[in-house]
ZAGUKE-645672 format. One line per 8 residues: number of its first residue (from 1); for each residue x, z, y of C-alpha. Coordinates in Angstrom, 1 decimal, padded with zeros to 4 digits, m for minus. Example, Ala and Ser with C-alpha at 12.3 -4.5 7.8 and 13.67 -1.06 7.14 Angstrom:
2
1	012.3:007.8:m004.5  013.7:007.1:m001.1
***
This chain:
617
1	015.1:041.0:018.8  014.2:042.8:015.3  011.5:041.6:012.9  011.4:037.9:014.9  010.4:036.8:011.9  009.0:037.5:008.2  011.1:040.4:007.5  011.6:042.8:004.8
9	009.5:045.6:005.8  006.5:043.4:004.5  007.1:045.2:001.2  006.5:048.1:003.0  002.8:047.0:003.9  002.3:045.4:000.0  003.4:048.5:m002.0  001.1:051.3:m001.0
17	m002.0:048.6:m002.2  m000.5:049.6:m005.6  m001.4:053.1:m005.4  m004.9:054.1:m006.2  m005.6:057.1:m003.9  m003.5:056.8:m000.6  m003.2:059.4:001.9  m004.5:058.9:005.7
25	m000.7:058.9:006.5  000.0:056.1:004.2  m003.3:053.9:005.6  m002.3:054.8:009.3  001.3:053.8:008.5  000.2:050.2:006.9  m001.8:049.6:010.5  000.7:050.3:012.1
33	003.1:047.9:010.4  000.6:045.5:010.4  000.7:045.7:014.6  004.2:046.0:014.6  004.6:042.9:012.3  001.9:040.8:015.0  004.1:042.1:017.7  007.5:041.0:016.4
41	005.8:037.2:016.2  004.3:037.6:019.8  007.2:038.3:021.1  009.3:035.7:019.2  007.0:033.2:020.8  008.0:033.7:024.1  011.3:033.8:023.0  011.1:030.4:021.5
49	009.3:029.5:025.3  012.3:029.7:026.9  014.4:027.6:024.5  011.4:024.9:024.5  011.6:024.9:028.8  015.2:024.6:028.8  015.2:021.5:026.2  012.0:020.4:028.5
57	010.2:020.4:025.7  006.3:020.2:027.2  004.3:019.3:023.9  006.6:022.0:021.9  005.3:024.7:024.8  001.8:023.3:024.7  001.6:023.8:020.8  003.3:027.3:021.1
65	000.4:028.4:023.4  m002.1:027.6:021.1  m000.8:028.7:017.9  m000.4:032.0:019.7  m003.6:032.6:020.5  m004.3:032.8:016.6  m001.8:035.4:015.7  m003.9:038.5:016.8
73	m006.7:037.6:014.2  m004.6:036.4:011.4  m002.3:039.6:011.6  m005.8:042.0:011.5  m007.4:039.7:008.7  m004.2:040.0:006.8  m004.0:043.9:007.5  m007.5:044.3:006.2
81	m007.0:042.5:003.1  m004.6:044.7:002.0  m006.9:048.0:003.1  m010.1:046.7:001.7  m009.2:046.7:m002.1  m007.0:050.1:m001.8  m009.8:051.9:000.0  m012.7:050.5:m002.5
89	m011.7:052.7:m005.4  m012.7:055.9:m003.1  m015.6:054.5:m000.8  m018.8:052.4:m001.5  m018.4:048.9:m000.7  m021.5:047.1:001.2  m022.6:043.5:000.3  m020.5:042.4:003.3
97	m017.3:044.0:002.0  m017.4:046.6:004.8  m017.3:050.3:003.4  m019.3:052.8:003.5  m018.3:056.1:004.1  m019.7:059.5:002.1  m018.8:062.8:004.6  m015.6:063.4:002.9
105	m014.3:059.9:003.8  m015.5:060.1:006.8  m013.5:063.2:007.6  m010.5:061.0:005.4  m010.7:057.9:008.3  m010.5:061.0:011.2  m007.2:061.7:009.7  m006.3:058.4:009.4
113	m007.1:057.8:013.3  m005.2:061.0:014.1  m002.1:060.2:011.9  m001.9:056.7:013.7  m001.8:058.9:017.4  000.9:060.8:015.8  002.9:057.7:014.4  002.9:056.2:018.0
121	004.9:059.1:019.7  007.9:056.8:021.3  006.5:053.6:020.3  006.8:051.1:023.0  003.4:049.4:022.9  000.7:051.8:022.1  m001.8:050.9:024.2  m001.8:047.6:021.9
129	m001.5:049.3:018.7  m004.5:051.4:019.4  m006.6:048.2:020.1  m005.1:046.5:016.7  m006.3:050.2:014.7  m009.7:049.6:016.3  m010.0:045.9:015.3  m008.9:046.7:011.8
137	m011.1:049.6:011.7  m014.0:047.6:012.9  m013.4:044.7:010.1  m013.1:047.6:007.4  m015.7:049.6:008.2  m019.3:049.4:008.1  m021.0:048.7:012.1  m022.4:052.4:011.1
145	m019.2:054.2:012.2  m018.1:052.1:015.3  m018.1:055.4:017.4  m015.5:057.4:018.7  m014.8:059.3:015.9  m013.4:056.4:014.5  m011.9:054.3:016.8  m009.6:055.0:020.1
153	m012.5:054.5:022.7  m010.3:055.9:024.9  m006.4:055.7:025.1  m004.9:058.9:023.0  m001.4:057.8:024.5  m000.5:057.5:028.1  001.7:054.2:029.2  002.2:055.1:032.8
161	006.0:056.2:032.5  007.1:054.3:029.2  009.8:051.5:029.8  012.0:049.4:027.8  015.6:050.2:026.5  016.7:048.3:029.2  014.5:049.0:032.5  011.6:046.2:032.9
169	012.8:045.3:036.2  016.3:044.2:038.2  016.8:045.3:041.8  019.1:043.7:044.5  019.7:045.2:048.1  020.0:041.9:050.2  021.2:044.4:053.3  024.0:046.0:051.5
177	025.3:042.2:049.3  023.9:039.6:051.4  020.8:037.9:050.6  022.2:034.6:049.4  024.4:036.4:047.0  021.5:038.5:046.0  019.1:035.4:045.5  022.1:033.4:043.5
185	022.9:036.8:041.6  018.8:037.5:040.9  019.0:033.8:039.0  021.8:033.7:037.3  020.7:036.9:035.8  017.9:035.1:033.8  020.4:033.2:031.7  018.9:029.9:031.7
193	020.9:027.7:029.4  019.6:024.7:031.3  022.1:023.6:034.4  020.3:023.6:037.8  020.6:020.4:039.7  022.3:022.0:042.4  022.1:026.2:042.5  023.5:026.9:045.9
201	021.6:024.3:047.9  018.5:025.4:046.2  019.2:029.8:046.9  019.9:028.2:050.7  016.4:026.6:050.9  014.8:029.6:049.2  016.8:032.0:051.8  015.4:030.0:054.9
209	012.0:029.8:053.8  011.6:033.5:052.9  013.4:033.9:056.6  011.2:031.6:058.1  008.1:033.6:056.5  009.2:037.0:057.2  009.9:035.9:060.9  006.3:034.4:061.1
217	004.9:037.9:060.2  006.7:040.0:062.1  004.5:039.8:065.2  001.6:040.9:062.8  003.3:043.5:060.7  006.7:045.3:062.4  006.8:047.1:059.6  008.4:043.7:057.7
225	011.8:044.4:060.2  014.2:044.7:056.9  014.9:048.9:056.8  017.9:050.5:054.8  015.5:051.0:051.7  015.0:047.3:051.6  015.2:045.6:048.0  014.4:042.7:046.0
233	013.0:043.9:042.4  012.3:041.0:040.0  010.8:041.3:036.7  013.1:041.1:033.6  011.9:038.1:031.8  010.6:034.7:033.1  006.9:033.7:032.7  006.5:030.6:031.1
241	003.6:028.4:031.2  003.5:024.3:030.8  006.3:022.9:032.5  007.0:025.8:035.1  008.7:029.3:034.9  008.5:031.6:037.1  010.0:034.5:038.3  008.2:037.6:039.7
249	008.7:040.1:041.6  008.7:042.3:044.9  010.4:042.9:048.2  010.0:046.9:049.3  010.9:047.6:052.4  009.7:051.0:054.7  007.6:051.9:051.6  005.4:048.5:051.6
257	005.4:046.3:049.1  005.1:042.2:049.3  004.7:040.5:046.5  006.5:037.0:045.6  006.8:034.4:042.7  009.6:031.7:042.9  008.6:028.7:041.0  011.3:027.0:038.3
265	011.0:023.1:037.5  013.0:020.5:035.3  014.1:017.2:037.4  013.4:013.6:036.0  017.4:013.9:034.9  016.0:017.4:033.0  017.8:019.7:035.6  016.3:023.0:037.0
273	015.3:023.5:040.4  013.9:025.4:042.6  010.4:024.6:043.2  008.3:026.7:045.4  008.4:030.4:047.0  004.6:032.0:046.2  004.5:034.5:049.2  001.0:036.0:049.9
281	m001.1:038.2:047.3  m003.8:035.0:047.5  m000.9:032.9:046.2  000.1:035.4:043.3  m003.6:035.9:042.6  m004.0:032.1:042.3  m000.9:031.9:039.4  m002.5:034.6:037.8
289	m006.1:033.3:037.9  m008.4:033.6:034.9  m008.5:029.6:035.1  m005.4:029.0:033.8  m003.9:029.3:030.6  m001.7:032.7:029.1  001.8:032.7:030.3  004.7:033.5:027.7
297	006.7:036.3:028.6  009.1:038.7:026.4  008.3:042.2:027.3  009.2:045.2:025.2  006.7:047.4:026.8  003.9:045.2:028.3  002.6:048.3:029.8  005.6:048.8:032.7
305	005.0:044.9:033.3  001.4:045.5:033.9  001.9:048.4:036.1  004.4:045.9:037.9  002.0:043.2:038.3  m000.7:045.8:039.8  001.7:047.0:042.4  001.4:043.4:043.7
313	m002.1:043.1:043.0  m004.0:046.2:043.4  m007.4:044.7:043.3  m006.9:042.7:040.0  m007.4:044.9:037.3  m005.4:046.0:034.3  m007.4:044.0:031.5  m006.8:040.8:033.9
321	m003.0:040.8:033.7  m003.3:041.6:029.9  m005.3:038.6:030.0  m002.6:036.9:031.8  000.2:037.9:029.9  m001.5:036.7:026.8  m002.6:039.9:025.4  m006.1:038.7:025.8
329	m007.4:041.6:022.8  m005.7:044.4:024.8  m007.6:042.6:027.8  m010.7:042.5:026.1  m010.8:046.2:025.3  m010.1:047.6:028.7  m012.6:045.1:030.2  m015.2:046.7:028.0
337	m014.1:050.4:028.7  m014.1:049.1:032.7  m017.5:047.7:032.1  m019.0:050.5:030.3  m017.4:052.8:032.8  m019.5:050.9:035.9  m022.4:051.2:033.7  m022.4:054.9:034.0
345	m022.0:055.0:037.5  m024.8:052.1:038.7  m028.1:051.8:038.5  m029.0:048.5:038.7  m031.0:046.3:036.4  m029.4:043.4:034.1  m031.7:040.3:035.4  m031.3:036.4:034.8
353	m029.0:034.7:036.4  m030.2:032.9:039.5  m030.1:029.3:039.7  m031.3:026.5:037.6  m031.7:027.4:033.9  m029.5:025.7:031.3  m030.7:024.2:027.8  m028.0:025.8:025.9
361	m027.3:029.4:027.1  m029.5:032.3:028.3  m027.7:033.8:031.1  m028.0:037.3:032.8  m026.4:039.4:035.2  m025.6:042.9:036.8  m026.0:041.9:040.5  m023.4:045.1:041.1
369	m021.0:044.0:038.6  m019.1:040.6:039.1  m019.9:038.9:035.3  m022.2:037.3:033.7  m023.6:037.2:030.6  m023.8:034.1:028.2  m025.7:033.9:024.6  m026.5:030.7:022.9
377	m030.4:030.4:022.7  m031.8:030.0:019.2  m033.4:026.4:020.1  m031.2:024.0:021.7  m032.7:021.4:023.7  m030.1:018.9:023.1  m029.7:016.4:020.2  m026.9:017.5:017.9
385	m026.2:020.7:019.6  m026.1:023.8:017.4  m024.5:027.6:017.6  m021.5:026.2:015.6  m020.8:023.5:018.0  m020.9:025.6:021.3  m019.0:028.5:019.5  m016.0:025.9:018.8
393	m016.4:024.5:022.2  m015.7:027.7:023.7  m012.8:028.1:021.0  m011.4:024.7:022.3  m011.4:026.1:026.2  m009.7:029.0:024.9  m007.1:027.4:023.3  m006.6:024.6:025.9
401	m004.4:024.6:028.9  m007.3:025.2:031.9  m005.4:023.7:034.5  m006.7:026.2:036.9  m010.2:024.3:036.8  m012.2:025.8:033.9  m012.7:030.0:033.3  m011.9:031.6:030.5
409	m014.5:033.9:028.8  m014.5:037.0:026.8  m016.3:036.6:023.3  m017.8:040.4:022.4  m020.2:041.1:019.0  m022.2:044.1:018.3  m022.6:045.1:022.2  m024.9:048.0:022.8
417	m026.7:048.4:026.0  m029.2:050.5:027.4  m032.5:049.1:027.1  m034.0:050.6:030.1  m031.4:048.9:032.2  m032.9:045.4:031.1  m035.4:044.2:033.7  m038.7:043.4:031.9
425	m038.4:039.8:032.6  m035.3:039.4:031.3  m036.0:041.4:028.1  m038.9:038.9:027.6  m036.7:036.0:027.7  m034.2:037.7:025.3  m037.0:038.0:022.8  m038.4:034.4:023.9
433	m034.8:032.7:023.7  m032.3:034.3:021.5  m034.1:036.6:019.2  m031.6:036.1:016.5  m028.7:037.6:018.6  m030.5:040.9:019.4  m031.7:043.7:017.8  m033.6:046.4:019.5
441	m033.0:050.1:017.9  m034.6:053.1:019.9  m033.4:053.2:023.1  m030.6:050.3:022.5  m030.4:046.6:023.2  m027.6:045.2:020.6  m026.1:041.7:021.3  m025.0:040.5:018.7
449	m022.8:037.8:020.1  m022.5:037.0:023.8  m020.2:035.4:026.1  m018.5:037.4:029.5  m017.5:035.3:032.1  m016.4:035.7:035.8  m019.5:034.9:038.3  m019.1:032.2:040.3
457	m021.3:030.8:043.2  m022.9:027.5:041.6  m021.7:024.6:043.6  m025.3:023.1:044.0  m026.3:026.6:045.7  m023.2:026.0:047.7  m024.0:022.7:048.6  m027.4:023.0:049.9
465	m026.2:025.6:052.5  m023.1:024.1:053.4  m022.3:022.2:057.1  m021.0:019.1:057.0  m017.1:019.8:056.8  m017.8:022.2:054.0  m020.0:019.9:051.8  m017.1:017.4:052.2
473	m014.4:019.7:050.9  m016.2:020.9:048.2  m017.1:017.2:046.9  m013.5:016.6:047.7  m012.6:019.2:045.2  m015.2:018.3:043.1  m013.7:014.8:042.4  m010.1:016.9:041.8
481	m011.2:018.9:039.5  m012.8:016.3:037.4  m009.5:014.4:037.8  m007.6:017.5:036.6  m009.5:018.0:033.7  m009.6:014.5:032.5  m005.5:014.3:032.7  m006.0:017.5:030.6
489	m007.9:015.5:027.9  m011.1:017.1:028.9  m014.3:014.9:029.6  m016.6:017.3:031.1  m019.5:015.7:029.6  m022.3:017.5:032.0  m020.8:016.8:035.5  m024.4:018.0:037.7
497	m023.1:020.5:039.9  m024.8:023.3:038.8  m022.1:023.3:035.9  m019.5:024.3:038.4  m018.5:027.4:040.8  m016.8:028.4:043.7  m014.4:031.7:043.0  m013.4:034.3:045.4
505	m010.5:032.3:046.7  m012.9:028.9:047.0  m011.5:027.2:044.0  m014.1:025.0:042.1  m014.0:025.6:038.7  m016.0:024.2:035.7  m017.9:026.3:033.6  m020.5:024.8:030.7
513	m018.5:023.4:028.2  m021.2:022.8:026.0  m020.7:019.2:025.9  m016.7:018.8:026.3  m014.9:016.4:024.2  m011.7:015.2:024.3  m010.8:012.2:026.6  m009.1:010.1:023.7
521	m012.5:010.5:022.0  m014.6:008.5:024.5  m015.3:005.2:025.1  m015.4:004.2:029.0  m017.2:000.7:029.5  m018.6:m001.1:032.1  m022.4:m002.1:031.7  m022.8:m005.9:031.2
529	m024.9:m008.5:033.1  m028.7:m008.3:032.3  m029.4:m011.4:030.2  m032.8:m012.0:032.2  m035.0:m009.8:034.6  m037.5:m009.0:032.3  m034.1:m007.2:030.4  m033.0:m005.6:033.7
537	m036.5:m004.3:034.2  m037.1:m002.9:030.6  m037.2:001.1:029.8  m034.5:000.7:027.2  m030.7:m000.8:027.7  m030.4:m004.7:026.7  m027.0:m003.5:025.4  m026.0:m001.4:022.6
545	m024.6:001.9:023.1  m022.4:003.9:020.8  m022.4:008.2:020.4  m019.3:008.2:022.5  m019.8:005.4:025.1  m020.0:006.4:028.8  m020.6:004.1:032.1  m019.1:005.9:034.8
553	m021.3:003.6:037.0  m024.3:005.9:036.2  m022.5:008.6:037.5  m024.3:007.6:041.3  m027.6:007.9:039.9  m027.7:011.8:039.3  m024.7:012.6:041.6  m025.1:011.0:044.8
561	m029.4:011.1:045.2  m027.8:013.5:049.0  m027.1:011.1:051.4  m024.6:013.5:052.6  m022.9:013.9:049.2  m022.7:010.2:048.8  m020.3:009.5:051.9  m018.3:012.4:051.0
569	m018.1:011.1:047.4  m017.2:007.0:048.2  m014.7:008.6:050.9  m012.8:010.3:048.6  m013.7:009.9:044.6  m015.4:006.0:044.9  m012.6:005.1:041.9  m014.4:008.1:039.5
577	m017.5:005.6:039.2  m015.0:002.8:037.7  m014.8:002.5:033.7  m011.5:001.1:034.5  m010.1:004.8:036.1  m011.2:006.5:033.1  m009.8:004.2:030.7  m006.8:004.1:032.4
585	m006.7:007.8:032.6  m007.8:008.1:028.4  m004.6:005.6:027.6  m002.3:008.2:029.8  m003.3:010.8:027.6  m003.2:008.7:024.5  000.2:008.2:025.1  001.1:012.1:025.8
593	001.7:012.0:029.2  001.4:015.9:030.5  m000.1:015.1:034.4  001.5:017.7:036.7  m000.8:019.9:037.9  000.2:022.5:040.5  m001.1:026.3:040.2  m000.2:026.6:043.9
601	m000.6:024.8:047.7  001.7:021.9:048.1  002.6:023.9:051.2  004.4:026.2:048.6  006.9:024.0:047.6  010.6:024.2:049.6  010.9:021.5:052.3  013.0:019.1:050.1
609	010.4:018.8:047.4  007.4:018.5:049.6  008.0:014.9:049.2  009.0:014.2:045.9  007.0:014.2:042.9  005.2:016.9:041.3  006.9:018.1:038.4  005.1:021.2:036.9
617	001.9:023.0:036.6
***
């Protein structure tokens, strides 16, 4: 790939800054060069991920994934830092270093936008470049100018038929070539440098599983009987995340599309093997869930990948897929467009979210839209908690591997919404609890800072309605979630049931990040015996407590008051009440051990792998 690292065209970015009066074309080119630099580094990170996977460098992959999240904002800041001094000679700077535009300069900035759009002709990532233009413009201009004239509120370049220099996906024809030769060629074409443990044996097991699945579904869907048009299509590059690499594809047969993904892992002897076949829409939806970290995938044309992925899961929005493949700023942009569209085609009001109110966040929702809006309270009723701390913990989650147990969020600033769509009780709550974060201007409410998160059914509400069997399954999953978070160096802090929710597919997810800390920062202790009866009955503890001391045996006091819940918890997770379990887990994390957490049900593993130790997450 060209321009993968700092490159000569950097001089083209700096040179115009020496000119006192740039043209609209020069400014447009500077912004586009800033984006091209960003995307070159973005692609380089995915290419680097392939090398790290081949060498089983799991810590390197995690570090690269964390660093890549910062790439976009770094490039936006760089570009704005070059533009602002250049433009100050012809505009009026404000106190916050944004630019106030005269009527002539407003016309100039419209020309910049037009020139930028013209320069995108033939570009391979025009939709992402437009988002980058918006980010730079919002950083440079005063908020007064965040409008359709200066930003790409709607895309200027269609992406439906853009493709890369080589096709974005490959096709194989099992009826002509044979199923096993087709699958063998498909896997070899990815060019992995590490050897497979036994590729012929892996392919035979994969073929048997695929045929078995097709035969099971034939009585339900006769259209699965293979026809002359049958073909296997797979995206050209692998999807990397943590310890796993994934082939993502579809079986096309009788005009029907059947999604699949193939999981590749390393064996303890550092060979590669095929671990699992994910062959249902729910499997693929879980793989691309908002509860997992972003994939690293090398794409010349991201829109082609997103169109392919949407053919597998039509119910998932393009915004969700851009997010899943690491282009979260583009996902954020598309999400907001979708949200504004929904707002214009609905009539219900924003309301306070149902459930127990939190001490840190004010949470509201639009009933017709499956998301919640979270704002940090001005006065937080928790010692040592302030806005900066809460923001830092949400950023921690953004950059951390979420292991399928923490919800991703979109963070927005200066969101203007129609005041008439706010229920009076919600307006009263916002004015009381978050006055510093709202601005009322005419018929608008401007939210200065808000997190938007997928709406889930709170676990406490679910448990109050659940049958005996459903409650036991939920409590088992609750303990599993805590174990997986701990293994991933996350101590949840506040483990009350109200802070967990169930997704559409029934997966339990933690979504309250106010008190999370690294497991390695915690000190897990057993309550020492009381020296006498008076000490045991006293209102204050008889033992010293440090700021990060945790006594797991105390969990029973606020988690196990309900007899049904206590019975299920003690059946599956009694060891979570032991300081020893937590200390052992912390020790494993401190040693750098990465536990294995699957993004798919273990039944999806190929037969010989179902009895072996987990090797991916």
